[in-house]
C-alpha positions as semicolon CSV with decimal commas, in nm:
position;residue;x (nm);y (nm);z (nm)
1;M;-4,593;2,739;-8,395
2;R;-4,308;2,496;-8,347
3;S;-4,048;2,776;-8,336
4;R;-4,256;2,956;-8,072
5;R;-4,256;2,642;-7,855
6;L;-3,880;2,612;-7,891
7;R;-3,837;2,975;-7,787
8;N;-4,059;2,917;-7,486
9;L;-3,858;2,611;-7,388
10;V;-3,534;2,808;-7,415
11;V;-3,675;3,052;-7,159
12;L;-3,855;2,795;-6,941
13;I;-3,569;2,547;-6,887
14;P;-3,326;2,803;-6,735
15;L;-3,608;2,936;-6,515
16;L;-3,688;2,586;-6,387
17;G;-3,317;2,529;-6,325
18;A;-3,294;2,852;-6,128
19;V;-3,598;2,757;-5,917
20;A;-3,450;2,412;-5,847
21;G;-3,117;2,569;-5,752
22;M;-3,289;2,807;-5,512
23;G;-3,470;2,512;-5,357
24;V;-3,142;2,329;-5,298
25;L;-2,987;2,641;-5,143
26;V;-3,285;2,680;-4,909
27;S;-3,268;2,311;-4,809
28;Y;-2,900;2,334;-4,725
29;S;-2,890;2,692;-4,602
30;V;-2,841;2,596;-4,237
31;T;-2,558;2,357;-4,323
32;L;-2,395;2,606;-4,559
33;Y;-2,420;2,883;-4,301
34;R;-2,263;2,658;-4,036
35;L;-1,977;2,569;-4,269
36;F;-1,927;2,937;-4,352
37;C;-1,915;3,024;-3,981
38;E;-1,664;2,746;-3,915
39;A;-1,442;2,866;-4,197
40;T;-1,451;3,234;-4,103
41;G;-1,511;3,236;-3,727
42;L;-1,831;3,438;-3,780
43;G;-2,036;3,470;-3,463
44;G;-1,757;3,337;-3,246
45;T;-1,749;2,997;-3,417
46;T;-1,423;2,823;-3,330
47;Q;-1,192;2,651;-3,576
48;R;-1,125;2,277;-3,592
49;V;-0,768;2,162;-3,653
50;L;-0,580;1,831;-3,636
51;A;-0,282;1,950;-3,433
52;D;-0,110;2,250;-3,278
53;T;0,152;2,356;-3,529
54;A;0,191;2,713;-3,400
55;Q;0,500;2,861;-3,239
56;E;0,430;2,937;-2,874
57;S;0,432;3,309;-2,790
58;A;0,521;3,494;-2,472
59;R;0,181;3,666;-2,490
60;T;-0,087;3,514;-2,266
61;V;-0,464;3,512;-2,268
62;T;-0,713;3,393;-2,006
63;V;-0,977;3,149;-2,130
64;S;-1,291;3,109;-1,918
65;F;-1,550;2,834;-1,958
66;D;-1,929;2,839;-1,955
67;A;-2,170;2,543;-1,971
68;Q;-2,547;2,537;-2,013
69;V;-2,819;2,279;-2,083
70;A;-3,131;2,352;-2,286
71;D;-3,479;2,313;-2,141
72;G;-3,591;1,952;-2,152
73;L;-3,245;1,797;-2,127
74;P;-3,209;1,610;-1,793
75;W;-2,833;1,654;-1,767
76;E;-2,595;1,816;-1,526
77;F;-2,322;1,988;-1,727
78;K;-2,038;2,209;-1,602
79;P;-1,673;2,299;-1,662
80;M;-1,423;2,131;-1,429
81;Q;-1,212;2,448;-1,420
82;Q;-1,343;2,804;-1,430
83;H;-1,058;2,943;-1,636
84;V;-0,699;2,883;-1,751
85;T;-0,424;3,120;-1,859
86;V;-0,236;3,006;-2,168
87;H;0,034;3,138;-2,398
88;L;-0,075;3,203;-2,755
89;G;0,017;2,890;-2,946
90;E;0,021;2,673;-2,631
91;E;-0,186;2,356;-2,654
92;K;-0,411;2,308;-2,350
93;L;-0,632;2,023;-2,232
94;V;-0,933;2,104;-2,013
95;F;-1,234;1,899;-1,902
96;F;-1,610;1,935;-1,872
97;Y;-1,840;1,715;-1,663
98;A;-2,176;1,574;-1,772
99;K;-2,423;1,345;-1,595
100;N;-2,752;1,199;-1,711
101;L;-2,997;1,265;-1,427
102;S;-3,279;1,063;-1,581
103;D;-3,364;0,692;-1,581
104;K;-3,339;0,664;-1,961
105;P;-3,053;0,688;-2,212
106;V;-3,024;1,040;-2,351
107;I;-2,856;1,159;-2,672
108;A;-2,755;1,524;-2,689
109;H;-2,549;1,757;-2,905
110;A;-2,344;2,055;-2,794
111;T;-2,334;2,391;-2,968
112;F;-2,042;2,619;-2,895
113;N;-1,889;2,958;-2,954
114;V;-1,637;3,200;-2,809
115;T;-1,677;3,560;-2,698
116;P;-1,573;3,818;-2,792
117;T;-1,678;3,688;-3,133
118;K;-1,368;3,838;-3,297
119;A;-1,167;3,565;-3,120
120;G;-1,343;3,294;-3,325
121;P;-1,094;3,275;-3,616
122;Y;-0,805;3,228;-3,370
123;F;-0,955;2,972;-3,129
124;N;-0,854;2,627;-3,254
125;K;-0,999;2,304;-3,117
126;I;-0,806;1,981;-3,174
127;Q;-1,037;1,752;-2,979
128;C;-1,387;1,816;-2,851
129;F;-1,703;1,630;-2,751
130;C;-1,897;1,881;-2,962
131;F;-1,820;1,718;-3,298
132;S;-2,084;1,443;-3,266
133;D;-2,407;1,342;-3,092
134;E;-2,324;1,208;-2,747
135;R;-2,507;0,939;-2,549
136;L;-2,519;0,896;-2,172
137;A;-2,681;0,591;-2,012
138;P;-2,920;0,639;-1,717
139;G;-2,727;0,787;-1,423
140;E;-2,400;0,777;-1,619
141;D;-2,149;1,057;-1,587
142;S;-1,838;1,149;-1,784
143;K;-1,537;1,380;-1,786
144;M;-1,506;1,515;-2,140
145;P;-1,182;1,663;-2,279
146;V;-1,141;1,976;-2,488
147;D;-0,796;2,017;-2,646
148;F;-0,735;2,366;-2,785
149;Y;-0,492;2,650;-2,852
150;V;-0,522;3,018;-2,942
151;D;-0,342;3,112;-3,263
152;P;-0,053;3,361;-3,211
153;A;-0,176;3,537;-3,526
154;M;-0,440;3,697;-3,303
155;A;-0,171;3,931;-3,162
156;K;-0,094;4,057;-3,515
157;N;-0,454;4,149;-3,599
158;S;-0,527;4,509;-3,502
159;N;-0,893;4,420;-3,446
160;A;-0,813;4,140;-3,200
161;S;-0,469;4,221;-3,060
162;D;-0,620;4,381;-2,748
163;L;-0,793;4,060;-2,634
164;S;-0,679;3,933;-2,296
165;N;-0,990;3,734;-2,199
166;I;-1,188;3,482;-2,404
167;T;-1,491;3,278;-2,295
168;L;-1,560;2,937;-2,448
169;S;-1,929;2,849;-2,411
170;Y;-2,117;2,524;-2,465
171;T;-2,488;2,444;-2,457
172;F;-2,614;2,085;-2,477
173;F;-2,947;2,029;-2,654
174;P;-3,150;1,709;-2,696
175;A;-3,057;1,556;-3,032
176;A;-3,373;1,575;-3,245
177;Q;-3,239;1,351;-3,523
178;P;-2,936;1,171;-3,377
179;N;-2,648;1,116;-3,617
180;D;-2,291;0,992;-3,568
181;I;-2,376;0,887;-3,212
182;Q;-2,079;0,846;-2,976
183;E;-2,074;0,698;-2,627
184;L;-1,941;0,943;-2,369
185;S;-1,818;0,638;-2,178
186;R;-1,522;0,636;-2,420
187;F;-1,369;0,908;-2,204
188;D;-1,379;0,690;-1,891
189;P;-1,020;0,587;-1,803
190;N;-1,157;0,248;-1,691
191;T;-1,301;0,174;-2,035
192;P;-1,094;-0,097;-2,207
193;P;-0,870;0,022;-2,493
194;S;-1,041;0,013;-2,831
195;A;-0,846;-0,043;-3,153
196;K;-1,163;0,055;-3,342
197;R;-1,176;0,397;-3,175
198;G;-0,799;0,424;-3,219
199;K;-0,828;0,356;-3,592
200;A;-1,084;0,635;-3,628
201;M;-0,865;0,874;-3,429
202;F;-0,560;0,771;-3,631
203;A;-0,744;0,851;-3,956
204;E;-0,843;1,190;-3,818
205;R;-0,524;1,304;-3,648
206;C;-0,231;1,094;-3,774
207;A;-0,296;0,980;-4,130
208;A;-0,174;1,306;-4,285
209;C;0,181;1,208;-4,181
210;H;0,172;0,832;-4,117
211;A;0,061;0,515;-4,295
212;S;0,086;0,151;-4,193
213;D;0,263;0,029;-4,505
214;R;0,484;0,312;-4,632
215;N;0,692;0,604;-4,516
216;M;0,538;0,948;-4,551
217;A;0,624;1,261;-4,355
218;G;0,653;1,013;-4,068
219;P;0,776;0,651;-4,075
220;M;0,557;0,349;-4,154
221;L;0,387;0,215;-3,842
222;S;0,310;-0,146;-3,927
223;G;0,514;-0,361;-3,690
224;V;0,602;-0,070;-3,462
225;F;0,532;-0,275;-3,146
226;G;0,854;-0,446;-3,044
227;R;1,056;-0,254;-3,304
228;E;1,360;-0,052;-3,204
229;A;1,306;0,320;-3,257
230;G;1,467;0,468;-3,565
231;T;1,491;0,143;-3,763
232;A;1,202;0,149;-4,014
233;A;1,367;0,095;-4,352
234;G;1,418;0,401;-4,570
235;Y;1,304;0,669;-4,327
236;P;1,541;0,962;-4,241
237;Y;1,515;0,958;-3,861
238;S;1,667;1,220;-3,636
239;T;1,998;1,127;-3,479
240;A;1,835;1,154;-3,138
241;L;1,576;0,886;-3,214
242;R;1,821;0,653;-3,388
243;Q;2,051;0,668;-3,085
244;S;1,774;0,631;-2,825
245;H;1,767;0,246;-2,848
246;I;1,404;0,251;-2,737
247;V;1,205;-0,064;-2,814
248;W;0,846;0,043;-2,861
249;G;0,585;-0,089;-2,620
250;I;0,274;0,038;-2,443
251;D;0,448;0,252;-2,178
252;N;0,703;0,432;-2,393
253;L;0,454;0,482;-2,679
254;D;0,227;0,652;-2,426
255;Q;0,515;0,877;-2,316
256;W;0,609;0,945;-2,679
257;L;0,257;1,045;-2,782
258;A;0,216;1,262;-2,472
259;D;0,538;1,457;-2,536
260;P;0,793;1,332;-2,791
261;Q;1,050;1,595;-2,695
262;A;1,034;1,501;-2,328
263;L;1,101;1,134;-2,406
264;V;1,362;1,192;-2,678
265;P;1,501;1,548;-2,681
266;G;1,590;1,642;-3,037
267;A;1,332;1,414;-3,202
268;K;1,154;1,556;-3,507
269;M;0,793;1,471;-3,422
270;P;0,618;1,800;-3,332
271;I;0,273;1,667;-3,239
272;R;0,149;1,579;-2,890
273;V;-0,164;1,390;-2,785
274;L;-0,256;1,533;-2,447
275;D;-0,562;1,321;-2,369
276;A;-0,466;0,991;-2,203
277;N;-0,776;0,807;-2,327
278;T;-0,702;0,903;-2,687
279;R;-0,344;0,779;-2,647
280;R;-0,475;0,453;-2,502
281;D;-0,693;0,388;-2,807
282;L;-0,427;0,495;-3,057
283;I;-0,182;0,254;-2,895
284;A;-0,440;-0,026;-2,916
285;Y;-0,465;0,040;-3,289
286;L;-0,086;0,050;-3,332
287;R;-0,067;-0,281;-3,148
288;E;-0,321;-0,425;-3,390
289;L;-0,110;-0,304;-3,684
290;S;0,183;-0,492;-3,537
291;A;0,000;-0,817;-3,470
292;P;0,027;-1,106;-3,720
293;N;-0,351;-1,141;-3,696
294;K;-0,634;-0,972;-3,512
295;E;-0,652;-1,242;-3,246
296;A;-0,297;-1,157;-3,139
297;A;-0,399;-0,795;-3,078
298;R;-0,668;-0,884;-2,827
C-alpha cells in the first residue's frame, strides 16, 4: 500500500507542477506577449533603445504620424507635424500635442505601432511619452517629444528594403490601473529644472558610459561643473577636447549635449540629446553632482 502511494505521488507532483506552471503562463501571457513583440517587432511594435549608434545612410524614408484617443478619454491628441523625411540612421525629434478637456485630472497610457508592420524591427525610439502612464491636470496641455531613428539595416533586408513610407501611430487610453505615473508637465519648457528627473534620465541614457565617481567609457562626472574640459584624471580624452579650454557650465553643457561635434569638432562623444527639456534636467543633475552639498545645487 505504501509503495502504491509513493508511485501515485511521483505521478501527482509533476502534474501539479505542470498545472501551476500553466497558470503562471496564463497570468503573465499578456506581458510575455508584449515583451516578445517588443523584442521582435511583431505586429509593428517599435524597438526601444538608449541612443542612436547607427551610421547615417543616404537612403531616406518618409515617416507619417497618426494620433487617436479611445472612447471615454476626454483628451485632444494630435501630431504637431504630419510627416518628416529622414535618412536611415538619422536621429529625429518630433512632437505630439495633448490637452485634457475635462475638469478633472486624467491619467492615460498610449499604445503604439508602425505600419507596414515589417518596419517594426527597424523603428527605434530613444525617448517617448508612451513608456509610462501620463497625467494631465484639468485643462492642462503639453507638447510631448518622440526621439527616434530608422535602422539602416532595413535597407539590407529583402523583405523590407522596398519601404519608403512608414506610419507611426499612437492611441491614448484611460489608464485602468495606473502605474509609474508621470506628469506631462515635465515637457513644459517653463517647468523648473529637476535634478530628480535628471538622475532618472541619467540612469536610463547615460549610465552605460558614465559614472559620478570613476572613469568608464566616458569620464567621471562628479565635479564637472566649473571643471575645464579634458582634465578629469586618468581619462584618455580626444585632443580636440583637451585643447578646447572649455570650462563647463549650464550653457556650454547644453550645447555639448545637443551636439558634441558641433561644439567641439573631433570630440569622441557620439551621443546627442535632442530634447531641450531632457538636457535641462540632465544638467540640473550634473550640477548636483558637482555641488559640495544638496543645498548648493538648488
